[in-house]
DSSP file (Angstrom, degrees, kcal/mol; ACC not computed):
  #  RESIDUE AA STRUCTURE BP1 BP2  ACC     N-H-->O    O-->H-N    N-H-->O    O-->H-N    TCO  KAPPA ALPHA  PHI   PSI    X-CA   Y-CA   Z-CA
    1    1 A X     >        0   0    0      0, 0.0     4,-1.9     0, 0.0     5,-0.1   0.000 360.0 360.0 360.0 -40.8   26.8   51.9  -24.3
    2    2 A X  H  >  +     0   0    0      1,-0.2     4,-2.3     2,-0.2     5,-0.2   0.872 360.0  52.5 -66.4 -36.8   24.8   50.4  -27.1
    3    3 A X  H  > S+     0   0    0      1,-0.2     4,-1.9     2,-0.2     5,-0.2   0.884 107.2  53.2 -65.3 -38.4   27.7   48.3  -28.3
    4    4 A X  H  > S+     0   0    0      2,-0.2     4,-1.9     1,-0.2    -2,-0.2   0.912 110.8  46.3 -63.1 -43.1   28.1   47.0  -24.8
    5    5 A X  H  X S+     0   0    0     -4,-1.9     4,-2.1     1,-0.2    -2,-0.2   0.908 113.1  48.5 -65.7 -43.6   24.5   45.9  -24.7
    6    6 A X  H  X S+     0   0    0     -4,-2.3     4,-0.6     1,-0.2    -1,-0.2   0.796 118.0  40.1 -72.0 -27.0   24.6   44.3  -28.1
    7    7 A X  H  X S+     0   0    0     -4,-1.9     4,-0.7    -5,-0.2    -1,-0.2   0.750 116.2  50.2 -90.5 -25.2   27.8   42.3  -27.4
    8    8 A X  H  X S+     0   0    0     -4,-1.9     4,-2.3    -5,-0.2     5,-0.2   0.840  99.7  64.1 -81.1 -34.2   26.9   41.4  -23.9
    9    9 A X  H  X S+     0   0    0     -4,-2.1     4,-2.5     1,-0.2     5,-0.2   0.921 101.9  47.9 -59.2 -48.4   23.4   40.0  -24.6
   10   10 A X  H  X S+     0   0    0     -4,-0.6     4,-2.2     1,-0.2    -1,-0.2   0.882 111.9  51.2 -61.5 -35.8   24.6   37.1  -26.8
   11   11 A X  H  X S+     0   0    0     -4,-0.7     4,-2.1     2,-0.2    -1,-0.2   0.920 110.8  47.7 -66.4 -43.3   27.2   36.1  -24.2
   12   12 A X  H  X S+     0   0    0     -4,-2.3     4,-2.2     1,-0.2    -2,-0.2   0.921 112.4  49.2 -63.4 -44.3   24.5   36.1  -21.4
   13   13 A X  H  X S+     0   0    0     -4,-2.5     4,-2.5     1,-0.2    -1,-0.2   0.869 108.4  54.5 -63.6 -36.5   22.2   34.0  -23.6
   14   14 A X  H  X S+     0   0    0     -4,-2.2     4,-2.4    -5,-0.2    -1,-0.2   0.925 109.6  46.6 -62.5 -44.9   25.0   31.6  -24.3
   15   15 A X  H  X S+     0   0    0     -4,-2.1     4,-2.4     2,-0.2    -2,-0.2   0.874 111.6  51.2 -66.1 -37.6   25.6   31.1  -20.6
   16   16 A X  H  X S+     0   0    0     -4,-2.2     4,-2.2     2,-0.2    -2,-0.2   0.925 111.7  47.6 -64.9 -43.5   21.9   30.6  -19.9
   17   17 A X  H  X S+     0   0    0     -4,-2.5     4,-2.3     2,-0.2    -2,-0.2   0.911 112.8  47.8 -63.3 -43.4   21.7   28.0  -22.7
   18   18 A X  H  X S+     0   0    0     -4,-2.4     4,-2.3     1,-0.2    -1,-0.2   0.903 111.9  50.2 -65.5 -40.8   24.8   26.2  -21.4
   19   19 A X  H  X S+     0   0    0     -4,-2.4     4,-2.3     2,-0.2    -1,-0.2   0.889 110.3  50.0 -64.1 -39.5   23.5   26.2  -17.9
   20   20 A X  H  X S+     0   0    0     -4,-2.2     4,-2.3     2,-0.2    -2,-0.2   0.909 110.7  49.3 -65.7 -41.9   20.1   24.9  -19.0
   21   21 A X  H  X S+     0   0    0     -4,-2.3     4,-2.2     2,-0.2    -2,-0.2   0.909 111.6  49.3 -63.9 -41.8   21.7   22.0  -20.9
   22   22 A X  H  X S+     0   0    0     -4,-2.3     4,-2.1     1,-0.2    -2,-0.2   0.914 111.2  49.1 -63.6 -43.2   23.9   21.1  -18.0
   23   23 A X  H  X S+     0   0    0     -4,-2.3     4,-2.0     2,-0.2    -2,-0.2   0.883 110.6  50.8 -65.2 -38.6   20.9   21.1  -15.6
   24   24 A X  H  X S+     0   0    0     -4,-2.3     4,-2.0     2,-0.2    -1,-0.2   0.907 109.5  50.8 -64.8 -41.8   18.9   18.9  -18.0
   25   25 A X  H  X S+     0   0    0     -4,-2.2     4,-2.1     1,-0.2    -2,-0.2   0.896 109.6  50.2 -63.6 -40.6   21.8   16.4  -18.2
   26   26 A X  H  X S+     0   0    0     -4,-2.1     4,-2.0     1,-0.2    -1,-0.2   0.881 108.4  53.1 -64.4 -38.1   22.0   16.3  -14.4
   27   27 A X  H  X S+     0   0    0     -4,-2.0     4,-0.9     2,-0.2    -2,-0.2   0.898 109.4  48.5 -64.9 -39.7   18.3   15.6  -14.2
   28   28 A X  H >< S+     0   0    0     -4,-2.0     3,-0.6     1,-0.2     4,-0.3   0.899 111.1  50.0 -66.2 -40.7   18.6   12.7  -16.7
   29   29 A X  H >< S+     0   0    0     -4,-2.1     3,-1.4     1,-0.2    -1,-0.2   0.852 104.2  59.9 -65.7 -34.2   21.5   11.2  -14.7
   30   30 A X  H >< S+     0   0    0     -4,-2.0     3,-0.8     1,-0.3    -1,-0.2   0.787  95.1  62.8 -65.3 -27.0   19.6   11.5  -11.5
   31   31 A X  T << S+     0   0    0     -4,-0.9    26,-0.4    -3,-0.6    -1,-0.3   0.631  88.7  72.1 -72.7 -12.7   16.9    9.2  -12.9
   32   32 A X  T <   +     0   0    0     -3,-1.4    -1,-0.3    -4,-0.3    -2,-0.1   0.054  69.6 141.7 -91.4  26.2   19.4    6.4  -13.2
   33   33 A X    <   -     0   0    0     -3,-0.8    24,-0.6     1,-0.1     2,-0.2  -0.326  58.2-102.4 -66.4 150.5   19.5    5.9   -9.4
   34   34 A X  E     -A   56   0A   0     22,-0.1     2,-0.4    20,-0.1    22,-0.2  -0.512  35.0-161.6 -78.1 143.4   19.8    2.4   -8.1
   35   35 A X  E     -A   55   0A   0     20,-3.5    20,-2.4    -2,-0.2     2,-0.1  -0.965  27.5-104.5-126.1 139.6   16.6    0.7   -6.8
   36   36 A X  E     -A   54   0A   0     -2,-0.4    41,-0.5    18,-0.2     2,-0.2  -0.437  42.0-136.4 -63.2 132.0   16.4   -2.4   -4.6
   37   37 A X  E     - B   0  76A   0     16,-3.2    14,-2.3    -2,-0.1    15,-0.5  -0.639  19.4-169.5 -98.3 151.8   15.4   -5.4   -6.6
   38   38 A X  E     -AB  50  75A   0     37,-2.2    37,-3.4    12,-0.2     2,-0.3  -0.958  10.6-144.3-135.3 151.3   12.9   -8.1   -5.8
   39   39 A X  E     -A   49   0A   0     10,-2.8    10,-2.8    -2,-0.3     2,-0.6  -0.826  24.8-113.3-112.8 157.0   11.9  -11.5   -7.3
   40   40 A X  E     +A   48   0A   0     33,-0.3     2,-0.4    -2,-0.3     8,-0.2  -0.802  32.1 174.6 -94.1 124.5    8.5  -13.0   -7.5
   41   41 A X    >   -     0   0    0      6,-3.7     3,-1.6    -2,-0.6    -2,-0.0  -0.859   7.1-176.3-128.2  94.6    8.0  -16.2   -5.5
   42   42 A X  T 3  S+     0   0    0     -2,-0.4     5,-0.1     1,-0.3    -1,-0.1   0.723  80.3  63.2 -65.8 -22.6    4.3  -17.2   -5.7
   43   43 A X  T 3  S+     0   0    0      4,-0.1    -1,-0.3     3,-0.1     2,-0.3   0.450  91.1  83.9 -83.5   1.3    4.8  -20.1   -3.2
   44   44 A X  S <  S-     0   0    0     -3,-1.6     3,-0.2     1,-0.1    -3,-0.1  -0.702  87.1-119.4-102.4 154.3    5.8  -17.7   -0.4
   45   45 A X  S    S+     0   0    0      1,-0.3     2,-0.6    -2,-0.3    -1,-0.1   0.875 116.2  39.1 -57.9 -36.9    3.4  -15.8    2.0
   46   46 A X  S    S-     0   0    0      1,-0.1    -1,-0.3    -5,-0.0    -5,-0.1  -0.905  79.2-165.2-112.8 100.8    4.9  -12.6    0.6
   47   47 A X  S    S+     0   0    0     -2,-0.6    -6,-3.7    -3,-0.2     2,-1.0   0.717  73.0  75.1 -62.1 -22.2    5.4  -13.2   -3.1
   48   48 A X  E    S-A   40   0A   0     32,-0.4     2,-0.3    -8,-0.2    -8,-0.2  -0.786  71.3-175.3 -95.9 100.3    7.7  -10.2   -3.6
   49   49 A X  E     -A   39   0A   0    -10,-2.8   -10,-2.8    -2,-1.0     2,-0.1  -0.766  31.0-105.5-103.3 140.3   11.0  -11.4   -2.1
   50   50 A X  E     -A   38   0A   0     -2,-0.3   -12,-0.2   -12,-0.2    -1,-0.1  -0.404  25.7-166.4 -61.9 130.5   14.2   -9.3   -1.6
   51   51 A X  E     -     0   0A   0    -14,-2.3   -13,-0.2     2,-0.2    -1,-0.1   0.429  31.7-127.5 -99.3  -2.1   16.8  -10.3   -4.2
   52   52 A X  E    S+     0   0A   0    -15,-0.5     2,-0.3     1,-0.2   -14,-0.1   0.893  73.2 108.9  54.3  44.3   19.7   -8.4   -2.5
   53   53 A X  E     -     0   0A   0    -16,-0.4   -16,-3.2    12,-0.0     2,-0.4  -0.990  59.4-141.6-145.1 148.0   20.6   -6.6   -5.7
   54   54 A X  E     +A   36   0A   0     -2,-0.3     2,-0.2   -18,-0.2   -18,-0.2  -0.948  27.5 165.5-113.8 133.5   20.3   -3.0   -6.9
   55   55 A X  E     -A   35   0A   0    -20,-2.4   -20,-3.5    -2,-0.4     2,-0.3  -0.750  33.6 -96.7-133.7 179.5   19.3   -2.2  -10.5
   56   56 A X  E     -AC  34  87A   0     31,-3.2    31,-3.3    -2,-0.2     7,-0.2  -0.697  17.2-131.4-104.6 155.9   18.1    0.8  -12.5
   57   57 A X  S    S+     0   0    0    -24,-0.6     2,-0.3   -26,-0.4   -25,-0.1   0.700  92.9  39.7 -76.3 -20.1   14.5    1.8  -13.4
   58   58 A X  S    S+     0   0    0     29,-0.2     2,-0.3   -27,-0.2    29,-0.2  -0.908  73.4  95.9-128.7 156.7   15.5    2.4  -17.1
   59   59 A X        -     0   0    0     -2,-0.3    30,-0.1     1,-0.1     3,-0.1  -0.955  66.2 -98.3 155.9-169.5   17.8    0.6  -19.5
   60   60 A X  S    S+     0   0    0     28,-0.3     2,-0.5    -2,-0.3    29,-0.1   0.583  96.6  65.3-118.6 -17.5   17.8   -1.9  -22.3
   61   61 A X  S    S-     0   0    0     27,-0.4    27,-2.9    -3,-0.1    -1,-0.2  -0.943  83.5-123.9-113.8 122.0   18.9   -5.1  -20.6
   62   62 A X  B     -D   87   0A   0     -2,-0.5    25,-0.3    25,-0.2     2,-0.3  -0.397  28.3-117.3 -65.4 133.5   16.6   -6.6  -17.9
   63   63 A X        -     0   0    0     23,-2.9    11,-2.5    11,-0.2     2,-0.3  -0.540  39.7-179.3 -72.5 131.1   18.2   -7.1  -14.6
   64   64 A X  E     -F   73   0B   0     -2,-0.3     2,-0.3     9,-0.2     9,-0.2  -0.889  12.5-166.4-130.5 162.1   18.4  -10.7  -13.5
   65   65 A X  E     -F   72   0B   0      7,-2.1     7,-2.7    -2,-0.3     2,-0.6  -0.990  17.5-138.3-146.1 149.7   19.7  -12.6  -10.5
   66   66 A X  E     +F   71   0B   0     -2,-0.3     5,-0.2     5,-0.2    -2,-0.0  -0.925  26.6 165.8-112.7 106.9   20.4  -16.3   -9.7
   67   67 A X  S    S-     0   0    0      3,-0.7    -1,-0.1    -2,-0.6     4,-0.1  -0.093  76.7 -71.8-110.0  32.2   19.2  -17.2   -6.2
   68   68 A X  S    S+     0   0    0      2,-0.1     3,-0.1     0, 0.0    -2,-0.1   0.370 125.8  80.3  96.7  -4.5   19.4  -20.9   -6.7
   69   69 A X  S    S-     0   0    0      1,-0.6     2,-0.1     3,-0.0    -3,-0.0   0.019 105.7 -94.9-119.7  26.0   16.4  -21.3   -9.0
   70   70 A X  S    S-     0   0    0      2,-0.1    -3,-0.7     0, 0.0    -1,-0.6  -0.304  74.3 -25.3  85.8-177.5   18.1  -20.2  -12.2
   71   71 A X  E     -F   66   0B   0     -5,-0.2     2,-0.4    -3,-0.1    -5,-0.2  -0.559  68.2-175.2 -73.8 124.3   18.2  -16.8  -13.7
   72   72 A X  E     -F   65   0B   0     -7,-2.7    -7,-2.1    -2,-0.4     2,-0.1  -0.947  26.8-112.0-122.9 141.2   15.2  -14.7  -12.6
   73   73 A X  E     -F   64   0B   0     -2,-0.4     2,-0.4    -9,-0.2   -33,-0.3  -0.395  31.3-131.0 -68.6 150.1   14.1  -11.2  -13.6
   74   74 A X        -     0   0    0    -11,-2.5    12,-2.3    12,-0.3     2,-0.3  -0.851  23.6-165.6-107.4 139.1   14.3   -8.5  -11.0
   75   75 A X  E     -BE  38  85A   0    -37,-3.4   -37,-2.2    -2,-0.4     2,-0.3  -0.810  23.4-112.2-122.9 160.1   11.4   -6.2  -10.2
   76   76 A X  E     -B   37   0A   0      8,-2.9     7,-4.1    -2,-0.3     2,-0.4  -0.728  38.5-116.8 -86.0 139.9   10.8   -2.9   -8.4
   77   77 A X  E     - E   0  82A   0    -41,-0.5     2,-0.5    -2,-0.3     5,-0.2  -0.674  29.2-173.3 -82.3 129.1    8.6   -3.3   -5.3
   78   78 A X  E >   - E   0  81A   0      3,-3.2     3,-1.7    -2,-0.4     2,-0.6  -0.902  63.3 -52.3-123.5  99.5    5.3   -1.3   -5.5
   79   79 A X  T 3  S-     0   0    0     -2,-0.5     4,-0.1     1,-0.2    -2,-0.0  -0.618 120.8 -22.4  71.6-116.9    3.5   -1.5   -2.2
   80   80 A X  T 3  S+     0   0    0     -2,-0.6   -32,-0.4     2,-0.1     2,-0.3   0.393 129.3  64.6-106.4   1.1    3.3   -5.1   -1.2
   81   81 A X  E <  S-E   78   0A   0     -3,-1.7    -3,-3.2   -34,-0.1     2,-0.4  -0.795  88.8 -99.0-121.8 165.3    3.7   -6.6   -4.8
   82   82 A X  E     +E   77   0A   0     -2,-0.3    -5,-0.2    -5,-0.2     3,-0.1  -0.691  45.5 176.0 -82.3 131.3    6.5   -6.6   -7.4
   83   83 A X  E     +     0   0A   0     -7,-4.1    -1,-0.1    -2,-0.4    -6,-0.1   0.556  41.1  10.4-103.8-112.7    5.9   -4.0  -10.1
   84   84 A X  E    S-     0   0A   0      1,-0.1    -8,-2.9    -9,-0.1    -1,-0.3  -0.300  76.1-100.0 -76.5 152.8    8.0   -2.9  -13.0
   85   85 A X  E     -E   75   0A   0    -10,-0.2     2,-0.3    -3,-0.1   -10,-0.2  -0.340  35.0-139.4 -62.1 150.4   11.0   -4.7  -14.4
   86   86 A X        -     0   0    0    -12,-2.3   -23,-2.9   -23,-0.3   -12,-0.3  -0.788  17.3-147.7-110.8 161.7   14.4   -3.3  -13.4
   87   87 A X  B     -CD  56  62A   0    -31,-3.3   -31,-3.2   -25,-0.3   -25,-0.2  -0.871  12.5-124.0-131.3 155.9   17.4   -3.0  -15.8
   88   88 A X              0   0    0    -27,-2.9   -27,-0.4    -2,-0.3   -28,-0.3  -0.324 360.0 360.0 -79.4 177.6   21.2   -3.1  -15.9
   89   89 A X              0   0    0    -30,-0.1    -1,-0.1    -2,-0.1   -30,-0.1   0.537 360.0 360.0 -36.3 360.0   23.0    0.0  -17.3
């Protein structure tokens, strides 16, 4: 009985550790969800205009779009104004 406990405990701990690592990885992947992007147009009644593009909240390359005025950075909408930059992969 004692041999069963001593050999079973490490196996159970191994599965718990692997399950925790898998769950953490899924949580990180979930944060990369796509968010609707907006551009800032100060000359409009509502300066935060829909850019018809989806980008991510995290990344290394700023998400941009060309809507006829050259390349413009894309932002996340926060309330009625444009908030944080959005990113490509």
